[in-house]
C-alpha positions in Angstrom: 0.0 0.0 0.0 1.3 3.5 -0.9 2.3 5.8 1.9 0.3 9.0 2.2 2.3 12.2 1.9 2.6 14.2 5.1 3.1 17.3 2.9 0.4 19.4 1.3 0.3 18.9 -2.5 1.2 22.5 -3.3 4.4 22.3 -1.4 6.2 20.1 -3.9 6.2 22.5 -6.9 6.9 25.4 -4.6 10.0 23.6 -3.1 11.3 22.7 -6.6 10.9 26.3 -7.7 12.7 27.6 -4.6 15.6 25.2 -5.1 16.0 26.5 -8.7 15.9 30.1 -7.4 18.5 29.7 -4.7 20.9 27.4 -6.5 23.2 30.2 -7.6 23.4 31.5 -4.0 25.0 28.2 -2.7 28.2 26.4 -3.5 26.4 23.3 -4.7 23.0 21.6 -5.1 23.2 19.9 -1.7 23.6 23.2 0.1 20.7 24.7 -1.7 18.5 21.7 -0.9 19.5 21.9 2.8 18.7 25.6 2.9 15.3 25.2 1.3 14.5 22.1 3.4 15.3 24.1 6.5 13.2 27.1 5.3 10.2 25.0 4.5 10.5 22.7 7.5 10.5 19.4 5.5 13.2 18.0 7.8 15.2 16.3 5.1 17.0 17.6 2.1 16.7 14.1 0.6 13.0 14.6 0.2 13.6 17.7 -1.8 16.3 15.9 -3.8 13.7 13.2 -4.7 11.2 15.8 -5.7 13.7 17.7 -7.8 14.9 14.6 -9.6 11.3 13.5 -10.3 10.5 17.0 -11.6 13.5 16.7 -14.0 12.3 13.3 -15.2 8.8 14.8 -15.8 10.4 17.6 -17.8 12.5 15.2 -19.9 15.8 16.4 -18.5 16.6 13.1 -16.8 15.9 9.5 -17.8 13.3 7.5 -15.9 9.6 6.9 -15.5 7.5 10.1 -15.4 4.9 10.6 -12.7 2.2 9.8 -15.2 3.9 6.6 -16.4 4.3 5.5 -12.7 0.6 6.2 -12.1 -0.3 4.1 -15.2 1.9 1.2 -14.1 0.4 1.3 -10.6 -3.1 1.4 -12.1 -2.4 -1.6 -14.3 -1.1 -3.6 -11.3 -4.2 -2.8 -9.4 -6.4 -3.8 -12.3 -4.6 -7.1 -12.6 -5.0 -7.8 -8.9 -8.7 -7.0 -9.0 -9.1 -9.3 -12.0 -7.4 -12.1 -10.1 -9.6 -11.5 -7.1 -12.7 -11.5 -9.3 -11.7 -14.9 -10.8 -11.4 -16.3 -7.3 -14.8 -15.0 -6.4 -16.4 -16.4 -9.5 -14.9 -19.8 -8.8 -16.1 -19.7 -5.2 -19.6 -18.6 -6.3 -19.7 -21.5 -8.8 -18.7 -24.0 -6.1 -21.3 -22.6 -3.7 -24.0 -22.6 -6.3 -23.3 -26.2 -7.2 -23.8 -27.2 -3.6 -27.2 -25.6 -3.6 -28.4 -27.8 -6.5 -27.8 -31.0 -4.6 -30.7 -32.6 -2.8 -30.3 -32.7 0.9 -30.6 -36.1 2.6 -32.5 -36.2 5.9 -31.9 -38.8 8.4 
């Protein structure tokens, strides 16, 4: 099961924008990430690094699965799991229905 984000959805694009804006003010990307993480209170620069990298993938600047592609893959997996569960339920329903057709013997 996917983890729910503890951050509001509007924080991610704002943080990525802030990193891009302050990148020139810091000696390297890590320092910029730490500064923005501290300013926003995200606790970890690694979270911002992940957001920045995913934003670069989505923009075509870095190889990898885009957010949309990842969502499609996840949806396909969920559909496959639901189909498997549906087949199990159909088989069980058939078994129970066959049991109802048999005459009951009374002693």
